[in-house]
N, CA, C and O atoms as a Maestro MAE file, in Angstrom:
{
 s_m_m2io_version
 :::
 2.0.0
}

f_m_ct {
 s_m_title
 :::
 protein
 m_atom[292] {
  # First column is atom index #
  i_m_mmod_type
  r_m_x_coord
  r_m_y_coord
  r_m_z_coord
  i_m_residue_number
  s_m_chain_name
  s_m_pdb_residue_name
  s_m_pdb_atom_name
  i_m_atomic_number
  :::
  1 25 92.105 110.353 88.579 1 A "MET " " N  " 7
  2 3 92.739 110.195 89.864 1 A "MET " " CA " 6
  3 2 92.173 108.743 90.215 1 A "MET " " C  " 6
  4 15 91.151 108.248 89.740 1 A "MET " " O  " 8
  5 25 92.938 108.228 91.032 2 A "LEU " " N  " 7
  6 3 92.661 106.811 91.389 2 A "LEU " " CA " 6
  7 2 93.064 106.812 92.920 2 A "LEU " " C  " 6
  8 15 94.172 107.107 93.368 2 A "LEU " " O  " 8
  9 25 91.858 106.393 93.689 3 A "PHE " " N  " 7
  10 3 92.107 106.538 95.269 3 A "PHE " " CA " 6
  11 2 91.122 105.606 95.883 3 A "PHE " " C  " 6
  12 15 90.189 105.155 95.218 3 A "PHE " " O  " 8
  13 25 91.300 105.318 97.093 4 A "ASP " " N  " 7
  14 3 90.449 104.744 97.971 4 A "ASP " " CA " 6
  15 2 89.601 105.779 98.948 4 A "ASP " " C  " 6
  16 15 90.090 106.857 99.286 4 A "ASP " " O  " 8
  17 25 88.538 105.432 99.289 5 A "PHE " " N  " 7
  18 3 87.800 106.359 100.193 5 A "PHE " " CA " 6
  19 2 86.949 105.844 101.212 5 A "PHE " " C  " 6
  20 15 86.416 104.768 100.944 5 A "PHE " " O  " 8
  21 25 86.701 106.347 102.295 6 A "GLU " " N  " 7
  22 3 85.535 106.102 103.286 6 A "GLU " " CA " 6
  23 2 84.800 107.368 103.668 6 A "GLU " " C  " 6
  24 15 85.319 108.406 104.077 6 A "GLU " " O  " 8
  25 25 83.504 107.126 103.471 7 A "ILE " " N  " 7
  26 3 82.564 108.258 103.724 7 A "ILE " " CA " 6
  27 2 81.737 107.763 104.886 7 A "ILE " " C  " 6
  28 15 81.325 106.604 104.925 7 A "ILE " " O  " 8
  29 25 81.485 108.707 105.890 8 A "ALA " " N  " 7
  30 3 80.706 108.274 106.949 8 A "ALA " " CA " 6
  31 2 79.401 109.350 106.894 8 A "ALA " " C  " 6
  32 15 79.573 110.519 106.549 8 A "ALA " " O  " 8
  33 25 78.282 108.899 107.215 9 A "PHE " " N  " 7
  34 3 77.026 109.704 107.029 9 A "PHE " " CA " 6
  35 2 76.618 110.096 108.463 9 A "PHE " " C  " 6
  36 15 76.787 109.326 109.408 9 A "PHE " " O  " 8
  37 25 76.098 111.269 108.585 10 A "SER " " N  " 7
  38 3 75.653 111.818 109.957 10 A "SER " " CA " 6
  39 2 74.372 111.069 110.466 10 A "SER " " C  " 6
  40 15 74.068 111.027 111.658 10 A "SER " " O  " 8
  41 25 73.720 110.542 109.565 11 A "ASN " " N  " 7
  42 3 72.367 109.762 109.761 11 A "ASN " " CA " 6
  43 2 72.654 108.332 110.100 11 A "ASN " " C  " 6
  44 15 71.689 107.611 110.354 11 A "ASN " " O  " 8
  45 25 73.973 107.790 110.138 12 A "GLY " " N  " 7
  46 3 74.422 106.458 110.149 12 A "GLY " " CA " 6
  47 2 74.956 105.838 108.915 12 A "GLY " " C  " 6
  48 15 74.835 106.386 107.819 12 A "GLY " " O  " 8
  49 25 75.583 104.625 109.095 13 A "GLY " " N  " 7
  50 3 76.091 104.142 107.933 13 A "GLY " " CA " 6
  51 2 77.302 104.755 107.329 13 A "GLY " " C  " 6
  52 15 77.780 105.826 107.704 13 A "GLY " " O  " 8
  53 25 77.800 103.965 106.309 14 A "ASP " " N  " 7
  54 3 79.187 104.403 105.605 14 A "ASP " " CA " 6
  55 2 79.138 103.793 104.251 14 A "ASP " " C  " 6
  56 15 78.402 102.871 103.901 14 A "ASP " " O  " 8
  57 25 80.026 104.431 103.527 15 A "LEU " " N  " 7
  58 3 80.381 103.937 102.235 15 A "LEU " " CA " 6
  59 2 81.761 103.792 101.960 15 A "LEU " " C  " 6
  60 15 82.491 104.614 102.514 15 A "LEU " " O  " 8
  61 25 82.370 102.816 101.130 16 A "ARG " " N  " 7
  62 3 83.747 102.645 101.046 16 A "ARG " " CA " 6
  63 2 83.984 102.226 99.676 16 A "ARG " " C  " 6
  64 15 83.205 101.487 99.074 16 A "ARG " " O  " 8
  65 25 85.239 102.773 99.095 17 A "GLY " " N  " 7
  66 3 85.411 102.343 97.764 17 A "GLY " " CA " 6
  67 2 86.917 102.152 97.702 17 A "GLY " " C  " 6
  68 15 87.617 102.904 98.380 17 A "GLY " " O  " 8
  69 25 87.473 101.220 96.956 18 A "ARG " " N  " 7
  70 3 88.773 100.842 96.522 18 A "ARG " " CA " 6
  71 2 89.146 100.922 95.230 18 A "ARG " " C  " 6
  72 15 88.450 100.315 94.417 18 A "ARG " " O  " 8
  73 25 90.234 101.626 94.789 19 A "GLY " " N  " 7
  74 3 90.676 101.808 93.362 19 A "GLY " " CA " 6
  75 2 89.620 102.581 92.643 19 A "GLY " " C  " 6
  76 15 89.341 102.266 91.486 19 A "GLY " " O  " 8
  77 25 88.999 103.587 93.253 20 A "PHE " " N  " 7
  78 3 87.893 104.474 92.603 20 A "PHE " " CA " 6
  79 2 88.527 105.572 91.748 20 A "PHE " " C  " 6
  80 15 89.439 106.310 92.120 20 A "PHE " " O  " 8
  81 25 87.981 105.583 90.663 21 A "ARG " " N  " 7
  82 3 88.435 106.517 89.568 21 A "ARG " " CA " 6
  83 2 87.491 107.610 89.456 21 A "ARG " " C  " 6
  84 15 86.282 107.392 89.380 21 A "ARG " " O  " 8
  85 25 88.090 109.028 89.441 22 A "LEU " " N  " 7
  86 3 87.293 110.192 89.372 22 A "LEU " " CA " 6
  87 2 88.158 111.194 88.622 22 A "LEU " " C  " 6
  88 15 89.307 111.445 88.986 22 A "LEU " " O  " 8
  89 25 87.559 111.784 87.527 23 A "ASP " " N  " 7
  90 3 88.296 112.934 86.667 23 A "ASP " " CA " 6
  91 2 88.284 114.174 87.608 23 A "ASP " " C  " 6
  92 15 87.343 114.610 88.272 23 A "ASP " " O  " 8
  93 25 89.542 114.627 87.503 24 A "ILE " " N  " 7
  94 3 89.662 115.897 88.340 24 A "ILE " " CA " 6
  95 2 90.028 117.057 87.281 24 A "ILE " " C  " 6
  96 15 90.483 116.737 86.182 24 A "ILE " " O  " 8
  97 25 89.833 118.352 87.610 25 A "PRO " " N  " 7
  98 3 90.057 119.365 86.871 25 A "PRO " " CA " 6
  99 2 91.554 119.739 87.078 25 A "PRO " " C  " 6
  100 15 91.975 120.061 88.189 25 A "PRO " " O  " 8
  101 25 92.300 119.689 86.031 26 A "GLY " " N  " 7
  102 3 93.752 119.883 86.146 26 A "GLY " " CA " 6
  103 2 94.711 118.660 86.417 26 A "GLY " " C  " 6
  104 15 94.259 117.516 86.403 26 A "GLY " " O  " 8
  105 25 95.934 118.897 86.642 27 A "ALA " " N  " 7
  106 3 96.867 117.967 87.021 27 A "ALA " " CA " 6
  107 2 97.171 117.332 88.412 27 A "ALA " " C  " 6
  108 15 97.822 116.321 88.671 27 A "ALA " " O  " 8
  109 25 96.504 118.223 89.256 28 A "SER " " N  " 7
  110 3 96.516 117.861 90.644 28 A "SER " " CA " 6
  111 2 95.352 118.392 91.560 28 A "SER " " C  " 6
  112 15 94.642 119.332 91.201 28 A "SER " " O  " 8
  113 25 95.219 117.851 92.561 29 A "ILE " " N  " 7
  114 3 94.072 118.350 93.620 29 A "ILE " " CA " 6
  115 2 94.573 117.800 95.043 29 A "ILE " " C  " 6
  116 15 95.151 116.741 95.289 29 A "ILE " " O  " 8
  117 25 94.187 118.814 95.887 30 A "ASP " " N  " 7
  118 3 94.380 118.493 97.349 30 A "ASP " " CA " 6
  119 2 93.324 117.547 97.859 30 A "ASP " " C  " 6
  120 15 92.238 117.384 97.304 30 A "ASP " " O  " 8
  121 25 93.711 116.947 98.931 31 A "GLU " " N  " 7
  122 3 92.778 115.989 99.524 31 A "GLU " " CA " 6
  123 2 91.341 116.346 99.868 31 A "GLU " " C  " 6
  124 15 90.406 115.561 99.710 31 A "GLU " " O  " 8
  125 25 91.223 117.564 100.340 32 A "SER " " N  " 7
  126 3 90.011 118.190 100.780 32 A "SER " " CA " 6
  127 2 89.286 118.599 99.596 32 A "SER " " C  " 6
  128 15 88.075 118.396 99.680 32 A "SER " " O  " 8
  129 25 89.742 119.185 98.382 33 A "ALA " " N  " 7
  130 3 89.025 119.268 97.301 33 A "ALA " " CA " 6
  131 2 88.762 118.012 96.578 33 A "ALA " " C  " 6
  132 15 87.690 117.946 95.978 33 A "ALA " " O  " 8
  133 25 89.584 116.977 96.535 34 A "LEU " " N  " 7
  134 3 89.218 115.705 96.128 34 A "LEU " " CA " 6
  135 2 87.851 115.079 96.842 34 A "LEU " " C  " 6
  136 15 86.935 114.545 96.216 34 A "LEU " " O  " 8
  137 25 87.908 115.264 98.337 35 A "ALA " " N  " 7
  138 3 86.734 114.713 98.976 35 A "ALA " " CA " 6
  139 2 85.412 115.485 98.662 35 A "ALA " " C  " 6
  140 15 84.324 114.911 98.670 35 A "ALA " " O  " 8
  141 25 85.560 116.843 98.378 36 A "ARG " " N  " 7
  142 3 84.504 117.560 97.991 36 A "ARG " " CA " 6
  143 2 83.990 117.199 96.617 36 A "ARG " " C  " 6
  144 15 82.777 117.108 96.429 36 A "ARG " " O  " 8
  145 25 84.789 117.006 95.732 37 A "GLN " " N  " 7
  146 3 84.501 116.657 94.459 37 A "GLN " " CA " 6
  147 2 83.698 115.249 94.428 37 A "GLN " " C  " 6
  148 15 82.607 115.132 93.869 37 A "GLN " " O  " 8
  149 25 84.364 114.202 95.091 38 A "LEU " " N  " 7
  150 3 83.765 112.928 95.234 38 A "LEU " " CA " 6
  151 2 82.259 113.058 95.906 38 A "LEU " " C  " 6
  152 15 81.364 112.408 95.367 38 A "LEU " " O  " 8
  153 25 82.020 113.668 96.771 39 A "VAL " " N  " 7
  154 3 80.792 113.951 97.213 39 A "VAL " " CA " 6
  155 2 79.686 114.468 96.368 39 A "VAL " " C  " 6
  156 15 78.547 114.008 96.296 39 A "VAL " " O  " 8
  157 25 80.224 115.581 95.680 40 A "GLN " " N  " 7
  158 3 79.353 116.233 94.723 40 A "GLN " " CA " 6
  159 2 79.064 115.398 93.598 40 A "GLN " " C  " 6
  160 15 77.910 115.331 93.173 40 A "GLN " " O  " 8
  161 25 80.219 114.605 92.955 41 A "ASP " " N  " 7
  162 3 79.899 113.876 91.956 41 A "ASP " " CA " 6
  163 2 79.039 112.675 92.335 41 A "ASP " " C  " 6
  164 15 78.292 112.326 91.421 41 A "ASP " " O  " 8
  165 25 78.965 112.037 93.325 42 A "MET " " N  " 7
  166 3 78.098 110.998 93.746 42 A "MET " " CA " 6
  167 2 76.883 111.517 94.154 42 A "MET " " C  " 6
  168 15 75.967 110.712 94.318 42 A "MET " " O  " 8
  169 25 76.635 112.978 94.400 43 A "ARG " " N  " 7
  170 3 75.330 113.606 94.748 43 A "ARG " " CA " 6
  171 2 74.840 112.864 96.176 43 A "ARG " " C  " 6
  172 15 73.721 112.385 96.364 43 A "ARG " " O  " 8
  173 25 75.939 112.886 97.124 44 A "LEU " " N  " 7
  174 3 75.603 112.322 98.324 44 A "LEU " " CA " 6
  175 2 75.162 113.590 99.313 44 A "LEU " " C  " 6
  176 15 75.604 114.733 99.197 44 A "LEU " " O  " 8
  177 25 74.268 113.178 100.238 45 A "LEU " " N  " 7
  178 3 73.792 113.997 101.250 45 A "LEU " " CA " 6
  179 2 74.273 113.657 102.647 45 A "LEU " " C  " 6
  180 15 74.936 112.628 102.777 45 A "LEU " " O  " 8
  181 25 74.027 114.366 103.645 46 A "VAL " " N  " 7
  182 3 74.337 114.092 105.029 46 A "VAL " " CA " 6
  183 2 75.720 113.456 105.339 46 A "VAL " " C  " 6
  184 15 75.888 112.592 106.200 46 A "VAL " " O  " 8
  185 25 76.649 113.951 104.583 47 A "VAL " " N  " 7
  186 3 77.959 113.286 104.692 47 A "VAL " " CA " 6
  187 2 78.562 114.050 106.016 47 A "VAL " " C  " 6
  188 15 78.424 115.253 106.235 47 A "VAL " " O  " 8
  189 25 79.220 113.168 106.810 48 A "SER " " N  " 7
  190 3 79.738 113.579 108.102 48 A "SER " " CA " 6
  191 2 81.325 113.719 107.920 48 A "SER " " C  " 6
  192 15 81.922 114.730 108.289 48 A "SER " " O  " 8
  193 25 82.047 112.470 107.239 49 A "THR " " N  " 7
  194 3 83.397 112.733 107.117 49 A "THR " " CA " 6
  195 2 83.913 111.994 105.835 49 A "THR " " C  " 6
  196 15 83.260 111.055 105.379 49 A "THR " " O  " 8
  197 25 84.936 112.357 105.321 50 A "VAL " " N  " 7
  198 3 85.435 111.769 104.107 50 A "VAL " " CA " 6
  199 2 87.018 111.535 104.325 50 A "VAL " " C  " 6
  200 15 87.797 112.440 104.624 50 A "VAL " " O  " 8
  201 25 87.372 110.190 104.131 51 A "ARG " " N  " 7
  202 3 88.784 109.963 104.195 51 A "ARG " " CA " 6
  203 2 89.264 109.464 102.923 51 A "ARG " " C  " 6
  204 15 88.674 108.532 102.376 51 A "ARG " " O  " 8
  205 25 90.322 110.025 102.388 52 A "ILE " " N  " 7
  206 3 91.003 109.512 101.204 52 A "ILE " " CA " 6
  207 2 92.186 108.848 101.364 52 A "ILE " " C  " 6
  208 15 92.894 109.306 102.261 52 A "ILE " " O  " 8
  209 25 92.633 107.870 100.742 53 A "ALA " " N  " 7
  210 3 93.790 107.195 100.917 53 A "ALA " " CA " 6
  211 2 94.360 106.753 99.591 53 A "ALA " " C  " 6
  212 15 93.592 106.554 98.649 53 A "ALA " " O  " 8
  213 25 95.703 106.584 99.459 54 A "ASN " " N  " 7
  214 3 96.506 106.015 98.294 54 A "ASN " " CA " 6
  215 2 95.881 106.628 97.204 54 A "ASN " " C  " 6
  216 15 95.358 105.949 96.320 54 A "ASN " " O  " 8
  217 25 95.886 107.973 97.185 55 A "ALA " " N  " 7
  218 3 95.550 108.967 95.973 55 A "ALA " " CA " 6
  219 2 96.765 109.164 94.929 55 A "ALA " " C  " 6
  220 15 97.849 109.605 95.310 55 A "ALA " " O  " 8
  221 25 96.555 108.867 93.809 56 A "ARG " " N  " 7
  222 3 97.408 109.243 92.694 56 A "ARG " " CA " 6
  223 2 96.890 109.535 91.395 56 A "ARG " " C  " 6
  224 15 95.902 108.944 90.959 56 A "ARG " " O  " 8
  225 25 97.482 110.385 90.775 57 A "VAL " " N  " 7
  226 3 96.997 110.866 89.477 57 A "VAL " " CA " 6
  227 2 97.295 109.918 88.294 57 A "VAL " " C  " 6
  228 15 98.434 109.456 88.222 57 A "VAL " " O  " 8
  229 25 96.404 109.593 87.383 58 A "ILE " " N  " 7
  230 3 96.502 108.737 86.337 58 A "ILE " " CA " 6
  231 2 96.066 109.377 84.968 58 A "ILE " " C  " 6
  232 15 95.255 110.302 84.939 58 A "ILE " " O  " 8
  233 25 96.579 108.901 83.950 59 A "GLU " " N  " 7
  234 3 96.348 109.357 82.657 59 A "GLU " " CA " 6
  235 2 95.230 108.535 82.001 59 A "GLU " " C  " 6
  236 15 95.570 107.388 81.711 59 A "GLU " " O  " 8
  237 25 94.015 108.869 81.718 60 A "GLU " " N  " 7
  238 3 93.045 107.889 81.278 60 A "GLU " " CA " 6
  239 2 91.970 108.859 80.537 60 A "GLU " " C  " 6
  240 15 91.687 109.973 80.979 60 A "GLU " " O  " 8
  241 25 91.362 108.262 79.266 61 A "THR " " N  " 7
  242 3 90.380 108.933 78.648 61 A "THR " " CA " 6
  243 2 89.123 108.925 79.563 61 A "THR " " C  " 6
  244 15 88.803 107.945 80.236 61 A "THR " " O  " 8
  245 25 88.445 110.083 79.534 62 A "HIS " " N  " 7
  246 3 87.137 110.274 80.446 62 A "HIS " " CA " 6
  247 2 85.974 109.402 79.829 62 A "HIS " " C  " 6
  248 15 85.467 109.688 78.744 62 A "HIS " " O  " 8
  249 25 85.596 108.352 80.567 63 A "LYS " " N  " 7
  250 3 84.565 107.367 79.963 63 A "LYS " " CA " 6
  251 2 83.289 108.105 79.546 63 A "LYS " " C  " 6
  252 15 82.728 107.768 78.503 63 A "LYS " " O  " 8
  253 25 82.797 109.101 80.311 64 A "ARG " " N  " 7
  254 3 81.578 109.668 80.077 64 A "ARG " " CA " 6
  255 2 81.629 110.495 78.769 64 A "ARG " " C  " 6
  256 15 80.647 110.528 78.027 64 A "ARG " " O  " 8
  257 25 82.647 111.089 78.515 65 A "ASP " " N  " 7
  258 3 82.744 111.804 77.317 65 A "ASP " " CA " 6
  259 2 82.744 110.732 76.046 65 A "ASP " " C  " 6
  260 15 82.160 110.970 74.989 65 A "ASP " " O  " 8
  261 25 83.374 109.703 76.273 66 A "VAL " " N  " 7
  262 3 83.377 108.610 75.201 66 A "VAL " " CA " 6
  263 2 81.961 108.012 74.986 66 A "VAL " " C  " 6
  264 15 81.440 107.838 73.885 66 A "VAL " " O  " 8
  265 25 81.476 107.756 76.050 67 A "ALA " " N  " 7
  266 3 79.934 107.158 75.906 67 A "ALA " " CA " 6
  267 2 78.964 108.126 75.394 67 A "ALA " " C  " 6
  268 15 78.056 107.672 74.697 67 A "ALA " " O  " 8
  269 25 78.999 109.301 75.609 68 A "ALA " " N  " 7
  270 3 78.192 110.460 75.276 68 A "ALA " " CA " 6
  271 2 78.422 110.657 73.680 68 A "ALA " " C  " 6
  272 15 77.470 110.930 72.950 68 A "ALA " " O  " 8
  273 25 79.658 110.514 73.216 69 A "ALA " " N  " 7
  274 3 80.036 110.745 71.765 69 A "ALA " " CA " 6
  275 2 79.424 109.665 70.962 69 A "ALA " " C  " 6
  276 15 79.041 109.851 69.807 69 A "ALA " " O  " 8
  277 25 79.344 108.653 71.518 70 A "GLY " " N  " 7
  278 3 78.823 107.419 70.825 70 A "GLY " " CA " 6
  279 2 77.151 107.182 70.874 70 A "GLY " " C  " 6
  280 15 76.525 106.303 70.282 70 A "GLY " " O  " 8
  281 25 76.742 107.999 71.562 71 A "ALA " " N  " 7
  282 3 75.126 107.934 71.997 71 A "ALA " " CA " 6
  283 2 74.266 108.560 70.967 71 A "ALA " " C  " 6
  284 15 74.496 109.717 70.612 71 A "ALA " " O  " 8
  285 25 73.259 107.853 70.447 72 A "ALA " " N  " 7
  286 3 72.266 108.445 69.472 72 A "ALA " " CA " 6
  287 2 71.602 109.709 70.001 72 A "ALA " " C  " 6
  288 15 71.154 109.703 71.148 72 A "ALA " " O  " 8
  289 25 71.520 110.714 69.291 73 A "PRO " " N  " 7
  290 3 70.533 111.993 69.710 73 A "PRO " " CA " 6
  291 2 69.277 111.670 70.113 73 A "PRO " " C  " 6
  292 15 68.486 112.556 70.439 73 A "PRO " " O  " 8
  :::
 }
 m_bond[291] {
  # First column is bond index #
  i_m_from
  i_m_to
  i_m_order
  :::
  1 1 2 1
  2 2 3 1
  3 3 4 2
  4 3 5 1
  5 5 6 1
  6 6 7 1
  7 7 8 2
  8 7 9 1
  9 9 10 1
  10 10 11 1
  11 11 12 2
  12 11 13 1
  13 13 14 1
  14 14 15 1
  15 15 16 2
  16 15 17 1
  17 17 18 1
  18 18 19 1
  19 19 20 2
  20 19 21 1
  21 21 22 1
  22 22 23 1
  23 23 24 2
  24 23 25 1
  25 25 26 1
  26 26 27 1
  27 27 28 2
  28 27 29 1
  29 29 30 1
  30 30 31 1
  31 31 32 2
  32 31 33 1
  33 33 34 1
  34 34 35 1
  35 35 36 2
  36 35 37 1
  37 37 38 1
  38 38 39 1
  39 39 40 2
  40 39 41 1
  41 41 42 1
  42 42 43 1
  43 43 44 2
  44 43 45 1
  45 45 46 1
  46 46 47 1
  47 47 48 2
  48 47 49 1
  49 49 50 1
  50 50 51 1
  51 51 52 2
  52 51 53 1
  53 53 54 1
  54 54 55 1
  55 55 56 2
  56 55 57 1
  57 57 58 1
  58 58 59 1
  59 59 60 2
  60 59 61 1
  61 61 62 1
  62 62 63 1
  63 63 64 2
  64 63 65 1
  65 65 66 1
  66 66 67 1
  67 67 68 2
  68 67 69 1
  69 69 70 1
  70 70 71 1
  71 71 72 2
  72 71 73 1
  73 73 74 1
  74 74 75 1
  75 75 76 2
  76 75 77 1
  77 77 78 1
  78 78 79 1
  79 79 80 2
  80 79 81 1
  81 81 82 1
  82 82 83 1
  83 83 84 2
  84 83 85 1
  85 85 86 1
  86 86 87 1
  87 87 88 2
  88 87 89 1
  89 89 90 1
  90 90 91 1
  91 91 92 2
  92 91 93 1
  93 93 94 1
  94 94 95 1
  95 95 96 2
  96 95 97 1
  97 97 98 1
  98 98 99 1
  99 99 100 2
  100 99 101 1
  101 101 102 1
  102 102 103 1
  103 103 104 2
  104 103 105 1
  105 105 106 1
  106 106 107 1
  107 107 108 2
  108 107 109 1
  109 109 110 1
  110 110 111 1
  111 111 112 2
  112 111 113 1
  113 113 114 1
  114 114 115 1
  115 115 116 2
  116 115 117 1
  117 117 118 1
  118 118 119 1
  119 119 120 2
  120 119 121 1
  121 121 122 1
  122 122 123 1
  123 123 124 2
  124 123 125 1
  125 125 126 1
  126 126 127 1
  127 127 128 2
  128 127 129 1
  129 129 130 1
  130 130 131 1
  131 131 132 2
  132 131 133 1
  133 133 134 1
  134 134 135 1
  135 135 136 2
  136 135 137 1
  137 137 138 1
  138 138 139 1
  139 139 140 2
  140 139 141 1
  141 141 142 1
  142 142 143 1
  143 143 144 2
  144 143 145 1
  145 145 146 1
  146 146 147 1
  147 147 148 2
  148 147 149 1
  149 149 150 1
  150 150 151 1
  151 151 152 2
  152 151 153 1
  153 153 154 1
  154 154 155 1
  155 155 156 2
  156 155 157 1
  157 157 158 1
  158 158 159 1
  159 159 160 2
  160 159 161 1
  161 161 162 1
  162 162 163 1
  163 163 164 2
  164 163 165 1
  165 165 166 1
  166 166 167 1
  167 167 168 2
  168 167 169 1
  169 169 170 1
  170 170 171 1
  171 171 172 2
  172 171 173 1
  173 173 174 1
  174 174 175 1
  175 175 176 2
  176 175 177 1
  177 177 178 1
  178 178 179 1
  179 179 180 2
  180 179 181 1
  181 181 182 1
  182 182 183 1
  183 183 184 2
  184 183 185 1
  185 185 186 1
  186 186 187 1
  187 187 188 2
  188 187 189 1
  189 189 190 1
  190 190 191 1
  191 191 192 2
  192 191 193 1
  193 193 194 1
  194 194 195 1
  195 195 196 2
  196 195 197 1
  197 197 198 1
  198 198 199 1
  199 199 200 2
  200 199 201 1
  201 201 202 1
  202 202 203 1
  203 203 204 2
  204 203 205 1
  205 205 206 1
  206 206 207 1
  207 207 208 2
  208 207 209 1
  209 209 210 1
  210 210 211 1
  211 211 212 2
  212 211 213 1
  213 213 214 1
  214 214 215 1
  215 215 216 2
  216 215 217 1
  217 217 218 1
  218 218 219 1
  219 219 220 2
  220 219 221 1
  221 221 222 1
  222 222 223 1
  223 223 224 2
  224 223 225 1
  225 225 226 1
  226 226 227 1
  227 227 228 2
  228 227 229 1
  229 229 230 1
  230 230 231 1
  231 231 232 2
  232 231 233 1
  233 233 234 1
  234 234 235 1
  235 235 236 2
  236 235 237 1
  237 237 238 1
  238 238 239 1
  239 239 240 2
  240 239 241 1
  241 241 242 1
  242 242 243 1
  243 243 244 2
  244 243 245 1
  245 245 246 1
  246 246 247 1
  247 247 248 2
  248 247 249 1
  249 249 250 1
  250 250 251 1
  251 251 252 2
  252 251 253 1
  253 253 254 1
  254 254 255 1
  255 255 256 2
  256 255 257 1
  257 257 258 1
  258 258 259 1
  259 259 260 2
  260 259 261 1
  261 261 262 1
  262 262 263 1
  263 263 264 2
  264 263 265 1
  265 265 266 1
  266 266 267 1
  267 267 268 2
  268 267 269 1
  269 269 270 1
  270 270 271 1
  271 271 272 2
  272 271 273 1
  273 273 274 1
  274 274 275 1
  275 275 276 2
  276 275 277 1
  277 277 278 1
  278 278 279 1
  279 279 280 2
  280 279 281 1
  281 281 282 1
  282 282 283 1
  283 283 284 2
  284 283 285 1
  285 285 286 1
  286 286 287 1
  287 287 288 2
  288 287 289 1
  289 289 290 1
  290 290 291 1
  291 291 292 2
  :::
 }
}
């Protein structure tokens, strides 16, 4: 998935991303589930709001799987 996001925190501040890539389970995901997965994947706390924009599914090999396969035990 490729998308832009804005996250506001309840204790102040925000975080924004443009052209962010995130693996999703399956071929599609609704905006609220994508927001939850983003927050969980980034291990964020005290999140107040998440806005998703320009979301689209892209086909791409998962980078973490590729890096882990090449890593020495």
